[in-house]
PDB file of N, CA, C and O in Angstrom:
ATOM      1  N   MET A   1      38.807 -29.685-151.881  1.00  0.00           N
ATOM      2  CA  MET A   1      37.789 -29.608-153.140  1.00  0.00           C
ATOM      3  C   MET A   1      38.769 -29.861-154.365  1.00  0.00           C
ATOM      4  O   MET A   1      38.439 -30.626-155.271  1.00  0.00           O
ATOM      5  N   GLU A   2      39.675 -29.361-154.362  1.00  0.00           N
ATOM      6  CA  GLU A   2      40.287 -29.526-155.758  1.00  0.00           C
ATOM      7  C   GLU A   2      40.938 -31.279-155.672  1.00  0.00           C
ATOM      8  O   GLU A   2      40.947 -31.852-156.761  1.00  0.00           O
ATOM      9  N   ASN A   3      41.412 -32.023-154.558  1.00  0.00           N
ATOM     10  CA  ASN A   3      41.446 -33.240-154.696  1.00  0.00           C
ATOM     11  C   ASN A   3      40.076 -34.275-155.105  1.00  0.00           C
ATOM     12  O   ASN A   3      40.104 -35.286-155.806  1.00  0.00           O
ATOM     13  N   ALA A   4      39.082 -33.747-154.522  1.00  0.00           N
ATOM     14  CA  ALA A   4      37.802 -34.479-154.804  1.00  0.00           C
ATOM     15  C   ALA A   4      37.754 -34.293-156.076  1.00  0.00           C
ATOM     16  O   ALA A   4      37.562 -35.338-156.698  1.00  0.00           O
ATOM     17  N   ARG A   5      37.875 -33.180-156.825  1.00  0.00           N
ATOM     18  CA  ARG A   5      37.617 -32.928-158.213  1.00  0.00           C
ATOM     19  C   ARG A   5      38.622 -33.923-159.236  1.00  0.00           C
ATOM     20  O   ARG A   5      38.293 -34.239-160.380  1.00  0.00           O
ATOM     21  N   ILE A   6      39.528 -34.214-158.765  1.00  0.00           N
ATOM     22  CA  ILE A   6      40.731 -34.694-159.563  1.00  0.00           C
ATOM     23  C   ILE A   6      40.320 -36.103-159.472  1.00  0.00           C
ATOM     24  O   ILE A   6      40.156 -36.632-160.571  1.00  0.00           O
ATOM     25  N   LYS A   7      40.071 -36.990-158.247  1.00  0.00           N
ATOM     26  CA  LYS A   7      39.453 -38.161-157.889  1.00  0.00           C
ATOM     27  C   LYS A   7      38.111 -38.507-158.617  1.00  0.00           C
ATOM     28  O   LYS A   7      38.057 -39.612-159.157  1.00  0.00           O
ATOM     29  N   THR A   8      37.228 -37.837-158.677  1.00  0.00           N
ATOM     30  CA  THR A   8      36.080 -37.913-159.378  1.00  0.00           C
ATOM     31  C   THR A   8      36.766 -38.019-161.116  1.00  0.00           C
ATOM     32  O   THR A   8      36.478 -38.915-161.909  1.00  0.00           O
ATOM     33  N   LEU A   9      37.489 -37.131-161.329  1.00  0.00           N
ATOM     34  CA  LEU A   9      38.031 -37.180-162.834  1.00  0.00           C
ATOM     35  C   LEU A   9      38.555 -38.319-163.051  1.00  0.00           C
ATOM     36  O   LEU A   9      38.024 -38.890-164.004  1.00  0.00           O
ATOM     37  N   ARG A  10      39.484 -38.961-162.498  1.00  0.00           N
ATOM     38  CA  ARG A  10      40.350 -39.968-162.476  1.00  0.00           C
ATOM     39  C   ARG A  10      39.556 -41.476-162.618  1.00  0.00           C
ATOM     40  O   ARG A  10      39.827 -42.301-163.491  1.00  0.00           O
ATOM     41  N   ALA A  11      38.517 -41.648-161.562  1.00  0.00           N
ATOM     42  CA  ALA A  11      37.254 -42.359-161.650  1.00  0.00           C
ATOM     43  C   ALA A  11      36.432 -42.564-163.100  1.00  0.00           C
ATOM     44  O   ALA A  11      36.251 -43.673-163.601  1.00  0.00           O
ATOM     45  N   ALA A  12      35.944 -41.239-163.715  1.00  0.00           N
ATOM     46  CA  ALA A  12      35.271 -41.247-164.855  1.00  0.00           C
ATOM     47  C   ALA A  12      36.383 -41.301-166.156  1.00  0.00           C
ATOM     48  O   ALA A  12      36.047 -41.746-167.253  1.00  0.00           O
ATOM     49  N   LEU A  13      37.598 -40.841-165.904  1.00  0.00           N
ATOM     50  CA  LEU A  13      38.516 -41.662-167.248  1.00  0.00           C
ATOM     51  C   LEU A  13      38.727 -43.200-166.925  1.00  0.00           C
ATOM     52  O   LEU A  13      38.923 -43.974-167.862  1.00  0.00           O
ATOM     53  N   ARG A  14      38.699 -43.558-165.905  1.00  0.00           N
ATOM     54  CA  ARG A  14      39.099 -45.159-165.684  1.00  0.00           C
ATOM     55  C   ARG A  14      37.849 -45.732-166.207  1.00  0.00           C
ATOM     56  O   ARG A  14      37.864 -46.519-167.154  1.00  0.00           O
ATOM     57  N   ALA A  15      36.885 -45.400-165.683  1.00  0.00           N
ATOM     58  CA  ALA A  15      35.660 -45.895-166.183  1.00  0.00           C
ATOM     59  C   ALA A  15      35.398 -45.975-168.198  1.00  0.00           C
ATOM     60  O   ALA A  15      34.999 -46.942-168.847  1.00  0.00           O
ATOM     61  N   LYS A  16      35.675 -45.030-168.546  1.00  0.00           N
ATOM     62  CA  LYS A  16      35.505 -44.339-169.754  1.00  0.00           C
ATOM     63  C   LYS A  16      36.530 -45.122-170.734  1.00  0.00           C
ATOM     64  O   LYS A  16      36.163 -45.659-171.779  1.00  0.00           O
ATOM     65  N   TYR A  17      37.958 -45.114-170.225  1.00  0.00           N
ATOM     66  CA  TYR A  17      39.012 -45.585-171.118  1.00  0.00           C
ATOM     67  C   TYR A  17      39.731 -46.643-170.735  1.00  0.00           C
ATOM     68  O   TYR A  17      40.411 -47.227-171.579  1.00  0.00           O
ATOM     69  N   GLY A  18      39.704 -47.139-169.199  1.00  0.00           N
ATOM     70  CA  GLY A  18      40.479 -47.951-168.742  1.00  0.00           C
ATOM     71  C   GLY A  18      41.767 -47.613-167.857  1.00  0.00           C
ATOM     72  O   GLY A  18      42.272 -46.492-167.915  1.00  0.00           O
ATOM     73  N   ALA A  19      42.272 -48.604-167.048  1.00  0.00           N
ATOM     74  CA  ALA A  19      43.249 -48.385-166.181  1.00  0.00           C
ATOM     75  C   ALA A  19      44.645 -48.083-167.015  1.00  0.00           C
ATOM     76  O   ALA A  19      45.011 -48.643-168.049  1.00  0.00           O
ATOM     77  N   GLY A  20      45.021 -47.504-166.606  1.00  0.00           N
ATOM     78  CA  GLY A  20      46.456 -47.131-167.730  1.00  0.00           C
ATOM     79  C   GLY A  20      46.311 -46.729-168.814  1.00  0.00           C
ATOM     80  O   GLY A  20      47.156 -47.059-169.645  1.00  0.00           O
ATOM     81  N   CYS A  21      45.183 -45.859-169.227  1.00  0.00           N
ATOM     82  CA  CYS A  21      44.968 -45.436-170.538  1.00  0.00           C
ATOM     83  C   CYS A  21      44.983 -43.973-170.690  1.00  0.00           C
ATOM     84  O   CYS A  21      44.858 -43.417-171.781  1.00  0.00           O
ATOM     85  N   TYR A  22      45.168 -43.253-169.365  1.00  0.00           N
ATOM     86  CA  TYR A  22      45.295 -41.838-169.393  1.00  0.00           C
ATOM     87  C   TYR A  22      45.951 -41.219-168.250  1.00  0.00           C
ATOM     88  O   TYR A  22      46.046 -41.611-167.087  1.00  0.00           O
ATOM     89  N   ARG A  23      46.448 -40.008-168.912  1.00  0.00           N
ATOM     90  CA  ARG A  23      47.535 -39.199-167.678  1.00  0.00           C
ATOM     91  C   ARG A  23      46.865 -37.923-167.338  1.00  0.00           C
ATOM     92  O   ARG A  23      46.029 -37.309-168.001  1.00  0.00           O
ATOM     93  N   ILE A  24      47.432 -37.603-166.070  1.00  0.00           N
ATOM     94  CA  ILE A  24      46.955 -36.079-165.623  1.00  0.00           C
ATOM     95  C   ILE A  24      48.558 -35.510-165.258  1.00  0.00           C
ATOM     96  O   ILE A  24      49.280 -35.868-164.328  1.00  0.00           O
ATOM     97  N   THR A  25      48.802 -34.621-166.204  1.00  0.00           N
ATOM     98  CA  THR A  25      50.223 -34.207-166.031  1.00  0.00           C
ATOM     99  C   THR A  25      50.267 -32.980-164.802  1.00  0.00           C
ATOM    100  O   THR A  25      49.312 -32.414-164.269  1.00  0.00           O
ATOM    101  N   ARG A  26      51.748 -32.796-164.566  1.00  0.00           N
ATOM    102  CA  ARG A  26      51.607 -31.617-163.680  1.00  0.00           C
ATOM    103  C   ARG A  26      51.004 -30.149-163.716  1.00  0.00           C
ATOM    104  O   ARG A  26      50.762 -29.368-162.795  1.00  0.00           O
ATOM    105  N   ASN A  27      50.820 -30.019-165.302  1.00  0.00           N
ATOM    106  CA  ASN A  27      50.394 -28.930-165.455  1.00  0.00           C
ATOM    107  C   ASN A  27      49.144 -29.029-165.785  1.00  0.00           C
ATOM    108  O   ASN A  27      48.586 -28.006-166.181  1.00  0.00           O
ATOM    109  N   ASP A  28      48.578 -29.971-165.724  1.00  0.00           N
ATOM    110  CA  ASP A  28      46.905 -30.193-165.622  1.00  0.00           C
ATOM    111  C   ASP A  28      46.435 -30.637-167.186  1.00  0.00           C
ATOM    112  O   ASP A  28      45.331 -30.381-167.667  1.00  0.00           O
ATOM    113  N   GLN A  29      47.360 -31.251-167.764  1.00  0.00           N
ATOM    114  CA  GLN A  29      47.074 -31.493-169.157  1.00  0.00           C
ATOM    115  C   GLN A  29      46.482 -32.848-168.881  1.00  0.00           C
ATOM    116  O   GLN A  29      47.060 -33.505-168.015  1.00  0.00           O
ATOM    117  N   VAL A  30      45.418 -33.390-169.471  1.00  0.00           N
ATOM    118  CA  VAL A  30      44.756 -34.664-169.727  1.00  0.00           C
ATOM    119  C   VAL A  30      45.340 -35.502-171.155  1.00  0.00           C
ATOM    120  O   VAL A  30      44.986 -35.039-172.239  1.00  0.00           O
ATOM    121  N   HIS A  31      45.825 -36.169-171.145  1.00  0.00           N
ATOM    122  CA  HIS A  31      46.386 -37.120-172.354  1.00  0.00           C
ATOM    123  C   HIS A  31      45.671 -38.514-171.969  1.00  0.00           C
ATOM    124  O   HIS A  31      45.736 -38.982-170.832  1.00  0.00           O
ATOM    125  N   ILE A  32      44.901 -39.199-173.157  1.00  0.00           N
ATOM    126  CA  ILE A  32      44.294 -40.493-173.357  1.00  0.00           C
ATOM    127  C   ILE A  32      45.102 -41.321-174.156  1.00  0.00           C
ATOM    128  O   ILE A  32      45.885 -40.701-174.875  1.00  0.00           O
ATOM    129  N   TYR A  33      45.143 -42.936-174.257  1.00  0.00           N
ATOM    130  CA  TYR A  33      45.692 -43.788-174.982  1.00  0.00           C
ATOM    131  C   TYR A  33      44.619 -44.415-175.383  1.00  0.00           C
ATOM    132  O   TYR A  33      43.917 -44.989-174.550  1.00  0.00           O
ATOM    133  N   GLY A  34      44.276 -44.420-176.807  1.00  0.00           N
ATOM    134  CA  GLY A  34      43.180 -44.996-177.167  1.00  0.00           C
ATOM    135  C   GLY A  34      43.128 -44.361-178.810  1.00  0.00           C
ATOM    136  O   GLY A  34      44.106 -43.840-179.346  1.00  0.00           O
ATOM    137  N   GLN A  35      41.984 -44.502-179.368  1.00  0.00           N
ATOM    138  CA  GLN A  35      41.869 -44.087-180.965  1.00  0.00           C
ATOM    139  C   GLN A  35      41.537 -42.806-180.576  1.00  0.00           C
ATOM    140  O   GLN A  35      40.872 -42.557-179.571  1.00  0.00           O
ATOM    141  N   MET A  36      42.159 -41.655-181.652  1.00  0.00           N
ATOM    142  CA  MET A  36      42.258 -40.801-181.856  1.00  0.00           C
ATOM    143  C   MET A  36      41.022 -40.196-182.223  1.00  0.00           C
ATOM    144  O   MET A  36      40.487 -40.821-183.138  1.00  0.00           O
ATOM    145  N   PRO A  37      40.256 -39.020-181.767  1.00  0.00           N
ATOM    146  CA  PRO A  37      39.005 -38.481-182.481  1.00  0.00           C
ATOM    147  C   PRO A  37      39.342 -37.959-183.891  1.00  0.00           C
ATOM    148  O   PRO A  37      40.262 -37.181-184.143  1.00  0.00           O
ATOM    149  N   ASN A  38      38.405 -38.532-184.850  1.00  0.00           N
ATOM    150  CA  ASN A  38      38.385 -38.488-186.024  1.00  0.00           C
ATOM    151  C   ASN A  38      39.540 -38.763-186.731  1.00  0.00           C
ATOM    152  O   ASN A  38      40.115 -38.022-187.528  1.00  0.00           O
ATOM    153  N   SER A  39      39.912 -40.161-186.295  1.00  0.00           N
ATOM    154  CA  SER A  39      40.953 -40.962-186.849  1.00  0.00           C
ATOM    155  C   SER A  39      41.064 -42.091-186.630  1.00  0.00           C
ATOM    156  O   SER A  39      40.633 -42.490-185.548  1.00  0.00           O
ATOM    157  N   THR A  40      41.661 -43.019-187.532  1.00  0.00           N
ATOM    158  CA  THR A  40      41.990 -44.230-186.962  1.00  0.00           C
ATOM    159  C   THR A  40      42.972 -44.826-186.349  1.00  0.00           C
ATOM    160  O   THR A  40      43.126 -46.027-186.126  1.00  0.00           O
ATOM    161  N   THR A  41      43.819 -43.677-186.009  1.00  0.00           N
ATOM    162  CA  THR A  41      44.983 -44.096-185.308  1.00  0.00           C
ATOM    163  C   THR A  41      44.938 -44.017-184.078  1.00  0.00           C
ATOM    164  O   THR A  41      44.209 -43.211-183.500  1.00  0.00           O
ATOM    165  N   VAL A  42      45.996 -45.144-183.268  1.00  0.00           N
ATOM    166  CA  VAL A  42      45.742 -45.300-181.800  1.00  0.00           C
ATOM    167  C   VAL A  42      46.998 -44.883-181.374  1.00  0.00           C
ATOM    168  O   VAL A  42      48.049 -45.045-181.993  1.00  0.00           O
ATOM    169  N   GLY A  43      46.842 -44.293-180.201  1.00  0.00           N
ATOM    170  CA  GLY A  43      48.335 -43.676-179.829  1.00  0.00           C
ATOM    171  C   GLY A  43      47.672 -42.668-178.403  1.00  0.00           C
ATOM    172  O   GLY A  43      46.487 -42.664-178.070  1.00  0.00           O
ATOM    173  N   TRP A  44      48.712 -41.924-177.774  1.00  0.00           N
ATOM    174  CA  TRP A  44      48.242 -41.053-176.785  1.00  0.00           C
ATOM    175  C   TRP A  44      47.973 -39.502-177.355  1.00  0.00           C
ATOM    176  O   TRP A  44      48.796 -38.869-178.016  1.00  0.00           O
ATOM    177  N   TRP A  45      46.910 -39.118-177.039  1.00  0.00           N
ATOM    178  CA  TRP A  45      46.207 -37.726-177.757  1.00  0.00           C
ATOM    179  C   TRP A  45      45.650 -36.977-176.507  1.00  0.00           C
ATOM    180  O   TRP A  45      45.021 -37.511-175.594  1.00  0.00           O
ATOM    181  N   LEU A  46      46.011 -35.524-176.616  1.00  0.00           N
ATOM    182  CA  LEU A  46      45.680 -34.528-175.873  1.00  0.00           C
ATOM    183  C   LEU A  46      44.232 -34.179-175.823  1.00  0.00           C
ATOM    184  O   LEU A  46      43.620 -33.626-176.738  1.00  0.00           O
ATOM    185  N   MET A  47      43.663 -34.603-174.507  1.00  0.00           N
ATOM    186  CA  MET A  47      42.234 -34.550-174.098  1.00  0.00           C
ATOM    187  C   MET A  47      41.832 -32.816-174.185  1.00  0.00           C
ATOM    188  O   MET A  47      40.954 -32.156-174.741  1.00  0.00           O
ATOM    189  N   GLY A  48      42.871 -32.559-173.406  1.00  0.00           N
ATOM    190  CA  GLY A  48      42.682 -30.686-172.854  1.00  0.00           C
ATOM    191  C   GLY A  48      43.342 -30.754-171.479  1.00  0.00           C
ATOM    192  O   GLY A  48      44.066 -31.574-170.915  1.00  0.00           O
ATOM    193  N   ASP A  49      42.676 -29.274-171.077  1.00  0.00           N
ATOM    194  CA  ASP A  49      42.910 -29.452-169.490  1.00  0.00           C
ATOM    195  C   ASP A  49      42.222 -30.275-168.560  1.00  0.00           C
ATOM    196  O   ASP A  49      41.847 -31.308-169.115  1.00  0.00           O
ATOM    197  N   ILE A  50      41.874 -30.212-167.218  1.00  0.00           N
ATOM    198  CA  ILE A  50      41.285 -30.319-166.091  1.00  0.00           C
ATOM    199  C   ILE A  50      39.763 -30.362-166.694  1.00  0.00           C
ATOM    200  O   ILE A  50      39.123 -31.380-166.957  1.00  0.00           O
ATOM    201  N   LEU A  51      39.398 -29.175-166.827  1.00  0.00           N
ATOM    202  CA  LEU A  51      38.095 -28.556-166.848  1.00  0.00           C
ATOM    203  C   LEU A  51      37.622 -29.097-168.412  1.00  0.00           C
ATOM    204  O   LEU A  51      36.551 -29.666-168.622  1.00  0.00           O
ATOM    205  N   GLY A  52      38.439 -28.858-169.244  1.00  0.00           N
ATOM    206  CA  GLY A  52      38.028 -29.920-170.875  1.00  0.00           C
ATOM    207  C   GLY A  52      37.660 -31.301-170.635  1.00  0.00           C
ATOM    208  O   GLY A  52      36.720 -31.840-171.220  1.00  0.00           O
ATOM    209  N   ALA A  53      38.348 -31.838-169.831  1.00  0.00           N
ATOM    210  CA  ALA A  53      38.384 -33.460-169.449  1.00  0.00           C
ATOM    211  C   ALA A  53      37.051 -33.630-168.840  1.00  0.00           C
ATOM    212  O   ALA A  53      36.304 -34.517-169.253  1.00  0.00           O
ATOM    213  N   GLU A  54      36.683 -32.785-167.823  1.00  0.00           N
ATOM    214  CA  GLU A  54      35.312 -32.841-167.241  1.00  0.00           C
ATOM    215  C   GLU A  54      34.437 -32.405-168.297  1.00  0.00           C
ATOM    216  O   GLU A  54      33.445 -33.131-168.242  1.00  0.00           O
ATOM    217  N   LEU A  55      34.327 -31.612-169.187  1.00  0.00           N
ATOM    218  CA  LEU A  55      33.407 -31.450-169.967  1.00  0.00           C
ATOM    219  C   LEU A  55      32.848 -32.553-170.982  1.00  0.00           C
ATOM    220  O   LEU A  55      31.713 -32.829-171.370  1.00  0.00           O
ATOM    221  N   TRP A  56      34.496 -33.217-171.325  1.00  0.00           N
ATOM    222  CA  TRP A  56      34.147 -34.251-172.173  1.00  0.00           C
ATOM    223  C   TRP A  56      33.497 -35.324-171.949  1.00  0.00           C
ATOM    224  O   TRP A  56      32.584 -35.765-172.648  1.00  0.00           O
ATOM    225  N   VAL A  57      34.048 -35.917-170.711  1.00  0.00           N
ATOM    226  CA  VAL A  57      33.299 -36.844-169.814  1.00  0.00           C
ATOM    227  C   VAL A  57      32.036 -36.884-169.222  1.00  0.00           C
ATOM    228  O   VAL A  57      31.431 -37.796-168.657  1.00  0.00           O
ATOM    229  N   GLY A  58      31.714 -35.566-169.492  1.00  0.00           N
ATOM    230  CA  GLY A  58      30.025 -35.062-168.857  1.00  0.00           C
ATOM    231  C   GLY A  58      30.229 -34.863-167.176  1.00  0.00           C
ATOM    232  O   GLY A  58      29.141 -35.128-166.663  1.00  0.00           O
ATOM    233  N   ILE A  59      31.067 -34.551-166.296  1.00  0.00           N
ATOM    234  CA  ILE A  59      30.891 -34.599-164.825  1.00  0.00           C
ATOM    235  C   ILE A  59      31.308 -33.286-164.624  1.00  0.00           C
ATOM    236  O   ILE A  59      31.630 -33.182-163.440  1.00  0.00           O
ATOM    237  N   HIS A  60      31.473 -32.111-165.288  1.00  0.00           N
ATOM    238  CA  HIS A  60      31.405 -30.874-164.704  1.00  0.00           C
ATOM    239  C   HIS A  60      30.102 -30.417-164.458  1.00  0.00           C
ATOM    240  O   HIS A  60      30.264 -29.387-163.803  1.00  0.00           O
ATOM    241  N   ASP A  61      29.198 -30.557-164.576  1.00  0.00           N
ATOM    242  CA  ASP A  61      27.904 -29.979-163.950  1.00  0.00           C
ATOM    243  C   ASP A  61      27.908 -30.407-162.309  1.00  0.00           C
ATOM    244  O   ASP A  61      27.468 -29.666-161.430  1.00  0.00           O
ATOM    245  N   ASN A  62      28.508 -31.788-162.061  1.00  0.00           N
ATOM    246  CA  ASN A  62      28.369 -32.194-160.854  1.00  0.00           C
ATOM    247  C   ASN A  62      28.924 -30.899-159.419  1.00  0.00           C
ATOM    248  O   ASN A  62      28.478 -30.618-158.307  1.00  0.00           O
ATOM    249  N   PHE A  63      30.200 -30.384-160.338  1.00  0.00           N
ATOM    250  CA  PHE A  63      30.685 -29.327-159.497  1.00  0.00           C
ATOM    251  C   PHE A  63      30.037 -28.028-159.407  1.00  0.00           C
ATOM    252  O   PHE A  63      30.084 -27.229-158.472  1.00  0.00           O
ATOM    253  N   LEU A  64      29.481 -27.945-160.415  1.00  0.00           N
ATOM    254  CA  LEU A  64      28.778 -26.496-160.680  1.00  0.00           C
ATOM    255  C   LEU A  64      27.587 -26.399-159.630  1.00  0.00           C
ATOM    256  O   LEU A  64      27.190 -25.339-159.147  1.00  0.00           O
ATOM    257  N   GLU A  65      27.030 -27.777-159.320  1.00  0.00           N
ATOM    258  CA  GLU A  65      25.956 -27.535-157.971  1.00  0.00           C
ATOM    259  C   GLU A  65      26.265 -27.272-156.718  1.00  0.00           C
ATOM    260  O   GLU A  65      25.458 -27.011-155.826  1.00  0.00           O
ATOM    261  N   GLY A  66      27.439 -27.334-156.623  1.00  0.00           N
ATOM    262  CA  GLY A  66      28.002 -27.364-155.429  1.00  0.00           C
ATOM    263  C   GLY A  66      28.450 -25.805-154.976  1.00  0.00           C
ATOM    264  O   GLY A  66      28.639 -25.477-153.805  1.00  0.00           O
ATOM    265  N   THR A  67      28.568 -25.000-156.023  1.00  0.00           N
ATOM    266  CA  THR A  67      29.167 -23.553-156.054  1.00  0.00           C
ATOM    267  C   THR A  67      27.917 -22.543-155.969  1.00  0.00           C
ATOM    268  O   THR A  67      26.770 -22.860-156.284  1.00  0.00           O
ATOM    269  N   THR A  68      28.259 -21.446-155.559  1.00  0.00           N
ATOM    270  CA  THR A  68      27.415 -20.364-155.468  1.00  0.00           C
ATOM    271  C   THR A  68      28.114 -19.200-156.297  1.00  0.00           C
ATOM    272  O   THR A  68      29.328 -19.004-156.356  1.00  0.00           O
ATOM    273  N   ALA A  69      27.090 -18.449-156.944  1.00  0.00           N
ATOM    274  CA  ALA A  69      27.561 -17.558-157.997  1.00  0.00           C
ATOM    275  C   ALA A  69      27.492 -16.029-157.022  1.00  0.00           C
ATOM    276  O   ALA A  69      27.819 -14.957-157.532  1.00  0.00           O
TER     277      ALA A  69
END
């Protein structure tokens, strides 16, 4: 399940920011290369952890539908 989640996140990040413009580190941090939020500076910026990135790109709801409470 975790691999499908990462693959979906990678596809969404690739579609939104382009290939090579995102990184997912070993400790599950997501970094983006591009214009930083609320700035005119371009560079690498920390989007957050995997959950935060899923929320940012709008794919987190897809995984909630498959779970039971």
